[in-house]
Each structure stands twice: as C-alpha cells, then as structure tokens.
C-alpha positions in Angstrom: 32.0 74.9 -42.2 28.4 75.0 -40.8 27.8 71.4 -42.2 30.9 70.2 -40.5 29.9 71.6 -37.3 26.4 69.9 -37.5 28.0 66.5 -38.2 30.3 66.8 -35.3 27.3 67.7 -33.0 25.4 64.7 -34.4 28.4 62.4 -33.7 28.6 63.7 -30.1 24.7 63.2 -29.6 24.9 59.5 -30.9 28.1 58.9 -28.7 26.1 60.2 -25.7 23.0 58.0 -26.5 25.3 55.0 -26.9 26.8 55.7 -23.4 23.5 56.0 -21.9 22.4 52.7 -23.6 25.6 51.0 -22.4 24.9 52.2 -18.7 21.5 50.8 -18.9 22.6 47.5 -20.3 25.2 47.2 -17.7 22.7 48.2 -15.0 20.3 45.6 -16.3 23.0 42.9 -16.2 23.9 43.9 -12.7 20.1 43.7 -11.7 19.7 40.3 -13.3 23.0 38.9 -11.5 21.5 40.5 -8.1 18.3 38.6 -8.8 19.7 35.5 -10.1 22.6 35.3 -7.6 20.5 34.2 -4.6 19.3 31.3 -6.5 22.8 30.0 -6.6 23.6 30.5 -2.9 24.9 27.2 -1.4 22.4 26.4 1.6 23.8 22.9 2.1 24.7 22.1 5.7 28.3 20.9 5.7 30.6 19.6 8.4 27.9 17.3 9.9 25.8 14.4 9.0 22.5 15.4 7.4 19.2 13.9 8.4 16.1 13.5 5.9 13.0 12.4 7.7 10.0 11.7 5.1 11.6 13.7 2.4 12.5 16.8 4.6 16.0 17.8 5.6 15.7 18.4 9.3 19.3 18.8 10.0 19.0 22.7 10.9 16.4 21.7 13.4 18.2 19.2 15.1 19.2 20.1 18.9 22.3 17.8 18.7 24.2 16.2 15.9 23.5 12.8 14.7 26.5 10.5 14.7 27.5 7.0 13.3 29.5 4.6 15.4 30.1 0.8 14.6 27.4 1.3 11.7 25.0 2.3 14.3 23.1 5.6 13.8 22.6 7.6 17.1 20.2 10.3 17.7 19.8 12.3 20.8 17.1 11.8 23.3 15.7 15.6 22.8 15.6 15.1 19.1 13.7 11.6 19.4 11.4 13.7 21.6 11.0 16.3 19.0 10.5 14.0 15.8 9.2 10.7 17.1 8.0 10.4 20.7 7.2 13.5 22.6 6.9 11.2 25.8 10.1 9.5 25.5 11.1 9.0 29.1 14.1 8.3 31.4 13.2 6.0 34.2 15.7 6.9 36.7 15.1 4.2 39.3 15.7 1.4 36.7 18.2 3.1 34.5 16.0 2.7 31.3 14.9 4.8 28.4 11.1 4.1 27.8 9.6 5.1 24.5 6.2 4.6 23.0 4.9 4.7 19.4 1.5 3.8 18.0 1.3 0.1 19.2 4.7 -0.4 20.6 6.4 0.3 23.9 10.2 -0.4 24.2 12.4 -0.3 27.3 16.1 0.4 26.4 18.6 -0.7 29.1 21.3 2.1 29.3 24.7 0.6 28.5 23.4 -2.8 27.5 22.8 -4.3 24.0 19.2 -5.2 24.6 15.8 -4.0 24.8 12.2 -5.0 25.9 10.0 -4.6 23.0 6.3 -5.2 23.8 7.4 -7.6 26.7 9.8 -9.4 24.5 13.6 -9.1 25.2 15.6 -8.6 22.1 19.3 -8.0 21.3 20.2 -4.8 19.5 23.5 -3.7 17.9 23.9 -0.5 19.7 23.4 0.8 23.3 22.0 3.9 25.0 25.1 6.1 25.7 25.4 9.2 27.7 27.5 12.1 26.3 27.8 15.6 28.0 24.8 14.7 30.0 22.7 13.9 27.0 21.5 10.5 26.2 22.1 9.2 22.7 20.0 6.3 21.4 20.7 3.8 18.5 17.6 4.7 16.4 18.9 2.3 13.8 17.8 -0.3 16.4 14.3 1.1 16.6 12.9 0.6 13.3 10.3 -1.9 14.6 9.3 0.5 17.4 8.8 3.6 15.2 7.8 1.8 12.0 10.6 3.4 10.0 13.1 2.5 7.3 16.5 4.0 8.0 19.7 4.0 5.9 23.0 5.8 5.8 24.5 7.2 2.6 28.2 7.4 3.3 29.0 9.2 0.1 26.8 12.2 1.0 27.0 11.6 4.8 23.2 11.6 5.2 20.8 9.6 7.1 17.4 9.0 5.4 14.4 8.0 7.6 11.1 6.9 6.0 7.8 6.1 7.8 6.6 2.9 6.4 2.9 3.8 6.8 3.5 6.8 4.2 3.1 6.3 0.5 6.2 6.1 -1.6 6.7 6.5 -5.5 9.9 6.0 -7.4 10.7 6.7 -10.9 13.5 6.9 -13.4 15.1 9.6 -15.6 15.0 9.5 -19.4 18.2 11.3 -19.8 21.1 12.7 -17.7 19.8 15.9 -15.7 20.5 18.2 -13.0 18.5 18.5 -9.9 17.8 22.1 -9.0 17.4 23.8 -5.7 14.3 25.6 -7.1 11.8 25.2 -9.6 13.9 27.4 -12.2 16.5 26.6 -14.7 18.6 29.5 -13.6 19.4 28.2 -9.8 21.9 26.1 -8.0 22.3 22.2 -8.8 22.1 20.3 -5.7 22.8 16.9 -7.5 22.9 15.1 -10.8 20.7 12.1 -12.0 22.0 10.0 -14.8 19.7 8.3 -17.3 17.9 5.4 -15.8 18.8 6.5 -12.3 16.0 5.7 -9.9 14.8 8.5 -7.4 11.7 9.1 -5.1 9.1 11.3 -6.2 7.9 13.8 -3.5 5.6 16.0 -5.3 4.6 17.2 -8.8 3.8 21.0 -9.4 3.5 23.1 -12.6 5.7 21.0 -14.8 8.3 20.4 -12.1 8.8 17.3 -9.8 10.3 17.6 -6.4 12.6 14.4 -5.9 14.9 12.9 -3.6 17.9 11.3 -5.2 19.8 8.2 -4.1 22.4 10.6 -2.2 19.4 11.8 -0.2 19.6 15.3 -1.8 16.2 17.0 -2.3 15.6 19.3 -5.4 13.7 19.5 -8.6 13.7 18.2 -12.0 11.5 18.8 -15.1 8.4 16.4 -15.2 8.9 15.7 -18.8 12.0 13.6 -18.3 10.6 11.0 -15.8 9.5 7.4 -16.6 8.5 4.3 -15.1 6.6 5.5 -12.2 6.3 2.9 -9.6 4.2 2.9 -6.3 6.6 1.1 -3.9 4.3 1.5 -0.8 0.8 2.6 -0.3 -0.3 5.0 2.5 -1.7 3.4 5.6 -5.1 5.0 5.9 -6.0 6.1 9.6 -9.7 5.4 9.9 -11.6 8.0 11.8 -14.4 6.9 13.9 -17.4 8.9 13.0 -19.8 6.9 15.1 -20.9 8.9 18.1 -20.3 7.2 21.5 -23.4 6.7 23.8 -22.0 5.0 26.9 -23.7 3.8 30.0 -21.8 2.8 33.2 -23.3 -0.3 34.7 -22.0 0.0 38.3 -21.8 -2.6 40.9 -19.2 -3.0 43.7 -16.8 -5.6 44.2 -18.7 -7.5 46.8 -21.7 -8.4 44.4 -22.3 -10.1 41.0 -22.7 -8.3 37.9 -26.3 -7.4 37.1 -28.6 -9.7 35.2 -29.5 -7.9 32.1 -31.0 -10.9 30.2 -34.2 -9.6 28.2 -33.2 -6.0 28.5 -32.3 -3.6 25.7 -30.9 -0.2 26.2 -32.2 2.1 23.5 -29.7 4.7 22.4 -26.6 3.1 23.9 -23.7 1.5 21.9 -21.1 1.2 24.7 -21.5 -0.5 28.1 -19.0 -0.1 31.0 -19.7 -2.6 33.7 -17.4 -2.2 36.7 -15.4 -5.5 36.2 -12.0 -4.5 37.8 -10.7 -2.6 40.7 -7.3 -2.3 42.2 -6.6 -4.5 45.3 -5.9 -2.3 48.3 -2.0 -2.0 48.6 -1.9 -5.0 46.4 1.0 -3.6 44.3 -0.6 -3.9 40.9 -2.8 -6.9 41.6 -6.4 -6.4 40.3 -9.6 -7.7 41.9 -11.4 -9.5 38.9 -15.1 -9.2 39.6 -16.4 -10.8 36.2 -17.3 -14.3 37.5 -20.1 -16.4 36.0 -22.5 -13.4 36.2 -20.1 -11.3 34.4 -19.7 -13.8 31.6 -23.4 -13.8 31.2 -23.3 -10.0 31.0 -20.5 -10.2 28.4 -22.5 -12.6 26.2 -25.7 -10.4 26.6 -23.9 -7.3 25.5 -22.3 -8.9 22.5 -25.7 -10.3 21.5 -27.1 -6.8 21.7 -24.3 -5.5 19.7 -22.8 -3.1 22.4 -19.1 -2.6 22.9 -17.7 -3.5 26.2 -15.2 -1.0 27.7 -15.0 -2.5 31.1 -14.4 0.0 33.9 -11.1 -0.4 35.8 -11.2 1.7 39.0 -8.8 2.5 41.8 -11.9 2.9 44.2 -10.3 6.2 45.0 -7.4 4.5 47.1 -5.0 7.3 47.1 -2.0 5.6 48.6 -2.5 2.3 46.6 -2.5 4.4 43.4 0.4 6.5 44.5 2.4 3.3 45.3 1.9 2.0 41.8 2.5 5.3 40.0 5.7 6.0 41.6 7.3 2.7 40.6 7.6 1.7 37.0 7.7 -1.9 37.6 4.6 -1.8 39.4 2.8 0.5 36.6 4.2 -2.3 34.3 2.9 -5.2 36.4 -0.5 -3.3 36.6 -0.7 -2.9 33.0 0.2 -6.6 32.3 -2.6 -7.6 34.5 -5.4 -5.4 33.0 -4.2 -6.5 29.4 -4.5 -10.0 30.4 -7.8 -9.6 31.9 -9.0 -7.8 28.8 -7.7 -10.4 26.6 -9.2 -13.2 28.7 -12.6 -11.8 28.4 -12.3 -10.6 24.8 -13.3 -7.0 25.9 -13.5 -4.2 23.3 -11.9 -1.7 25.6 -10.8 -0.5 29.1 -12.4 2.5 30.7 -10.0 4.0 33.2 -11.6 5.4 36.3 -8.9 6.5 38.5 -10.0 9.4 41.1 -8.6 10.8 44.3 -5.0 10.9 43.4 -2.1 13.1 44.7 -1.4 16.1 42.7 2.4 15.3 42.9 1.6 12.1 40.9 -0.2 13.9 38.0 2.8 13.3 35.5 3.2 9.7 36.7 -0.4 9.0 36.1 -0.1 10.4 32.6 2.9 7.9 32.2 0.7 5.2 33.2 -1.9 6.0 30.6 1.1 6.5 28.0 2.4 3.0 28.7 -1.1 1.4 28.8 -2.4 2.8 25.6 0.0 1.0 23.0 -0.6 -2.3 24.7 -4.4 -2.0 24.3 -4.0 -0.5 20.8 -2.0 -3.4 19.6 -4.9 -5.6 20.4 -7.4 -3.4 18.7 -8.9 -2.4 22.1 -10.2 1.2 22.9 -8.8 3.3 25.9 -11.1 5.9 27.5 -10.0 7.9 30.5 -12.4 9.6 33.0 -11.4 12.9 34.3 -12.9 15.8 36.4 -13.5 19.4 35.6 -10.5 21.5 35.5 -9.4 24.0 38.0 -10.7 22.1 41.3 -9.0 20.5 44.2 -5.5 19.0 44.2 -6.7 15.5 44.7 -9.8 15.8 42.7 -9.0 17.9 39.7 -5.5 19.1 39.5 -4.1 15.6 39.5 -5.0 15.2 35.9 -3.0 16.4 32.9 -6.0 16.4 30.7 -4.3 17.4 27.4 -1.6 14.6 27.4 -4.1 12.0 28.7 -6.3 12.9 25.7 -3.1 12.6 23.5 -2.5 9.3 24.6 -5.9 7.7 24.6 -8.8 7.3 22.3 -11.3 9.2 24.3 -11.2 11.5 27.4 -14.7 11.4 29.3 -15.3 14.6 31.3 -17.3 13.5 34.4 -19.5 16.7 34.4 -21.2 16.2 37.7 -20.7 16.6 41.4 -20.3 20.5 40.9 -21.8 20.6 44.4 -21.1 17.2 46.2 -21.4 15.5 49.5 -18.7 17.6 51.0 -20.1 21.0 49.7 -21.0 23.5 52.4 -23.5 25.4 50.3 -26.4 23.9 48.4 -26.2 23.8 44.7 -26.8 21.9 41.5 -25.0 18.6 40.8 -24.4 19.7 37.0 -25.7 22.9 36.3 -25.6 23.6 32.4 -23.7 26.9 32.6 -21.1 25.1 34.8 -20.9 22.2 32.4 -20.5 24.3 29.4 -17.8 26.5 30.9 -15.9 23.7 31.7 -16.5 21.8 28.4 -15.2 25.0 26.8 -11.9 24.7 28.8 -11.5 21.1 27.3 -11.9 22.2 23.9 -10.4 25.6 24.1 -6.8 27.0 24.7 -6.7 25.7 28.4 -6.6 22.1 27.7 -6.6 22.0 23.8 -8.3 18.7 23.4 -9.6 17.6 19.9 -13.4 17.5 20.0 -13.4 14.1 18.3 -11.8 12.7 21.6 -14.1 14.2 24.3 -17.0 12.4 25.7 -19.4 14.4 28.1 -20.5 12.5 31.1 -24.0 13.3 32.4 -25.5 12.3 35.8 -28.7 10.2 36.4 -29.0 11.6 40.0 -29.2 14.8 41.8 -29.3 16.1 45.6 -31.9 17.0 47.9 -30.4 19.8 50.2 -31.4 20.6 53.8 -30.6 23.8 55.5 -31.1 24.1 59.3 -29.5 27.3 60.3 -26.0 27.2 59.1 -26.0 23.4 59.0 -26.1 22.3 55.3 -26.4 18.5 54.4 -27.6 16.7 51.4 -28.7 13.2 50.1 -28.3 11.7 46.8 -31.8 11.1 44.9 -31.8 9.2 41.8 -33.6 10.7 38.7 -36.1 7.9 38.7 -37.0 8.6 42.4 -37.4 12.5 42.3 -41.1 12.4 42.2 -41.2 9.9 45.1 -39.0 12.1 47.3 -40.5 15.4 46.8 -44.0 16.6 48.3 -46.7 16.5 45.5 -47.7 20.2 46.2 -44.3 21.7 45.4 -44.2 24.0 42.5 -41.2 23.7 40.1 -39.3 26.7 38.5 -37.3 26.3 35.4 -34.0 28.2 35.7 -32.8 28.8 32.2 -29.0 29.6 33.1 -28.6 26.0 34.8 -31.5 24.5 32.6 -33.1 22.7 35.5 -36.2 22.7 37.3 -35.6 24.0 40.9 -37.8 23.5 44.0 -37.6 24.9 47.3 -39.9 24.3 50.4 -39.7 24.4 54.2 -40.6 21.7 56.6 -40.0 21.4 60.4 -37.7 24.4 60.6 -35.4 23.5 57.7 -35.4 24.6 54.2 -35.0 22.1 51.4 -33.7 22.7 47.9 -33.3 20.5 44.8 -32.0 21.3 41.2 -33.6 18.4 39.4 -32.1 16.2 36.8 -35.0 15.2 34.4 -35.7 14.7 30.9 -35.4 18.5 30.1 -31.9 18.9 31.9 -30.5 15.7 30.4 -31.9 16.9 26.8 -30.1 20.2 27.4 -26.7 18.6 28.1 -27.2 16.4 25.1 -27.7 19.3 23.1 -24.7 20.8 24.3 -22.8 17.8 23.1 -24.4 18.1 19.8 -23.6 21.8 19.5 -20.0 21.2 20.3 -19.7 18.3 17.9 -17.9 16.1 20.5 -17.5 12.4 20.3 -20.4 11.6 22.4 -22.0 11.1 25.8 -21.8 8.8 28.8 -24.4 8.4 31.7 -23.7 7.6 35.5 -25.3 5.2 36.0 -27.6 2.5 34.6 -30.5 1.9 37.0 -30.8 5.3 38.3 -32.5 6.9 35.2 -36.1 7.5 34.2 -36.7 5.1 31.4 -38.0 7.7 29.1 -34.7 9.2 29.0 -33.5 6.6 26.4 -35.8 8.1 23.8 -33.8 11.5 24.0 -30.5 9.4 23.7 -31.8 7.5 20.9 -32.7 10.6 19.0 -29.0 12.0 19.5 -27.4 8.8 18.4 -29.6 8.3 15.4 -28.3 11.4 13.8 -25.0 9.7 12.8 
C-alpha cells in the first residue's frame, strides 16, 4: 500500500513538472512570435505612387502625392524644393517657374508645353499646372536640368529617380531568392528575384546586400547568391579647391584706363580683380565695359604671371538702378546675359560681384540675382565670388544681404572687413579693429550665418583714417597704408593696443585732437593670422597701390603654406 502511494505521488510530481515545462515552452513560443512578428509587419505605402530617389523610398516624406498623366510624371513645387532645388521660384510678373541646378537654369512657362533651358527654348511633353493652389511640375521633362534618369514602373506604381553623377552597380542572381525587408532570414519578403534577374546593388554589409529590384523595391539578399557585378556608371567626383585664395582688388574708375602693370609682380597674390565692369546708371541692365586696350594688356599681363582674373562687376552703389533691375526678372536676366557675354569675350576666370548700398526690401531679389547668375558662370568653368559687409549693420549697408544663401549659391563670399568706422561716423575709431573683425567673422562661420569656412574670404584694408576732433565736431580723412608715416608728425609715439591689434596714436594741434588706429605690417599680419586660425578659404586686399610693399612678404608666407 505504501509503495502504491509513493508511485502515485511520483506520477503527480512528473505531471506537474511536465505542465510547467509545457507552460515554459508555450511562453517561449509566444515571446518568439512577439519578437519575430514585427519583422513581418507590412510597412509598404499603398494607395499612392511610390517615389524612390537614389535608392531611398521617400514617399512618406512627400508633401504632396506624385501623379502620372499622359505618361508625364508630375511632382509638386514644394517637393521639388525639398529634394532638388531649394531655390525654385515662382516669378509672378512673368508667370513662370524658375529652377536652377548645378550649371543649369530653366524657365517653365505655366500652362505651356515649353521651357527655356540655359537661354534655349525647348518643347516639353508636360506643362506646369495649378491644382488646389499648388503648382505641379513635369519632372519627367527636367532630366537634363537636374541631371537625372527617371522611370515609371507601372506594375508596382513606382517612380525611380537616379542622379547620373552617382555611382551605379548592377548584378544578377545565381538562383531564385526572396528580397527581405531586413538583414534577417525570418522577416517579411518585399519582392522576389528570379535566377539571372538584374538588380541594383546599393550596399554590402556583413554577408547581406541591400538591393533595388526592377520593381523599385528596396531590400536585402544574401551576398553569396550574386554574380556578374557590373559598374554601369562611375561617380562624378567633386574636386575640392584646396588652394588658398589671395586676391587683390585693382581698382580704377570707369573714367580712366586700366593700370599698366607691365614688369610688376605681386608676391603672394594668385587672383587679381580689376574693376572692369559697372552698371550703367538707370541703364536697365546695360553694363559699362571699361576694359579697352589698356584692359586687354592687363589681362595678358595677369595671364602671363599666372594670376586668375576675377573681374569686379560693381553697381557703383547706385541704389535706384540696382533696385530697378532686382525687381524685374527680365532685367535681371538681361544683366546676367550681358555680364556672361563680357566674361566670355575677355576669357576671364571669374566675376567678383560687388553690389553695395541696396534696399533692405530687395534682399531676397538680390539673392535671386546671385542664384540665377551662378549656374551661367559655372557652366563656363568661371568662379563667382560675392562681396558682402559685416552682419547686423544698417538697412542699406548690411541688412540688404542674405549671406547664408548667397554663400550657398556662389563659390566664395568675401567679407569686406573694413569701414567699422567710416566717413559718416560721428565717433573716432578703427577702420578694422581685430576684435571687431573676429566677432563678425565668427558670425559668418557660426550659427548666425552658417557659412562653410571653405567659402569665406576675409577682406583686409590697406588704408586707415586720420580723425580730427574739434569740440563736438568729428571729421576724418582716408590715409593709405603706404602714406601713414608721411602724414603723422615724426615725434608722435605709437602705442600697441592688443585688443584691436593696431598701433594707436593721439596728438593735439591747433586746438584739435587727432587720432589714428594704424594699418601697418603688424595689424595686417594679425588679420592674416586670424584667417589662418579659422582655416577659411583665403584673404583679399583693398586695394592695390595703397599698401606698403613689405606687406607682400607676409602674404607670401601665408599662401606658401598650402
């Protein structure tokens, strides 16, 4: 009897253990299912045309649906702005969409099957249409504008867009395989590839290959089943310019001839910017060409010396003339056509755009002018540099510039770091104190303007001002760097001020107090050292003929560090 009870007790214990084990097994299965189940979640976007750009499905990020009509592929203006051209622009006065990209500028006439591409009118299949107050643009007609290939896969309702300057590699499969949503065997299948089907390789990683199928689906297959890899297209390399810029403006007015530089050499200089071109007053885009025979000789001299020529194009501070052009797209276009024609005529290396004294209200339109000029010059291998003043100044002197977007749409932005205290100043002070220059340069490079350091050139003055204070009356006169010693009395003591990094003098004569913050070798060296410290693109000097010749040794030392 006792033995029977013992056996019964053992059976109960075994059954209990088996129940516990069964519960644990079931719990394990549930946990496994819960872990694996998300891998099978369908994340496909259905009910709308999918868009793949450079092997990324961006459908979820579209602001408006893409649609197909008469075999034309339409994308909204906000989405083109987001993915291709942040500066795409509706020109209200002429009812056009204007878009730029790299070396191209295109004008699409709304409601018409044509566009102007780089000054050539071409027919297109689609036309810009307005739906629910949103412009839709036939991106399938913009392949030559945006340098893209575009195709529509009807079976999967997918638009595939590829930038033709990016590398493309294809391959084939050695056998039928499932394309997985993750780099896991146990996960959702997004597409199937049959043996010998071709697909695009996106990336290889840890035995898996991310691919794009002929249906435009993106997923993963095992690396050991691919064959016949083919590089269909090489990536177009963007060559970074590592050469520091050392520019000198060679100024002369439109009423005189270009200077004769024959026999001269500018040590430490690799770019010259002669003042060849200026807007004609109220000339509606006409440009005064002040090259002439002397300018031709100047060009020949510069090329013989190996200097790049970025000719200065100035508005001569003519605020009304400039405003008239900026506010009319066709006048902007005319002005651009004229300057590009002149740059080609004289085989220049670039244009230095020096527009100053503009209405604050024209700020965005001036940026448009830069945006529209840049691709025209870039297509010809020419450099565009744009001169701007320090941030946070007056409306027509400082707040008329959108520095961030100007820099984004040019090769270089030149910070004219001078006239901190200018002719109209009612207090005496430095033309370009080091601490003032540094603070403003930091604004260019920091969160205020957010400009890449590789695009910033620091403009340095070869002049200062002699200030005269008589009671409350404050006046000043410009003194070139080379003439400082001739202007100051010989017995005046100079005091080095470390915050402004300039020698300072002050003396009294005939009831007036005279002051000067001197630009000399030491102050120029300090500003060049600042450019070196900030690792910016280079330096520029205003202007040739005003310097002490010994300054070029300091510049040469800076440039030779490349």
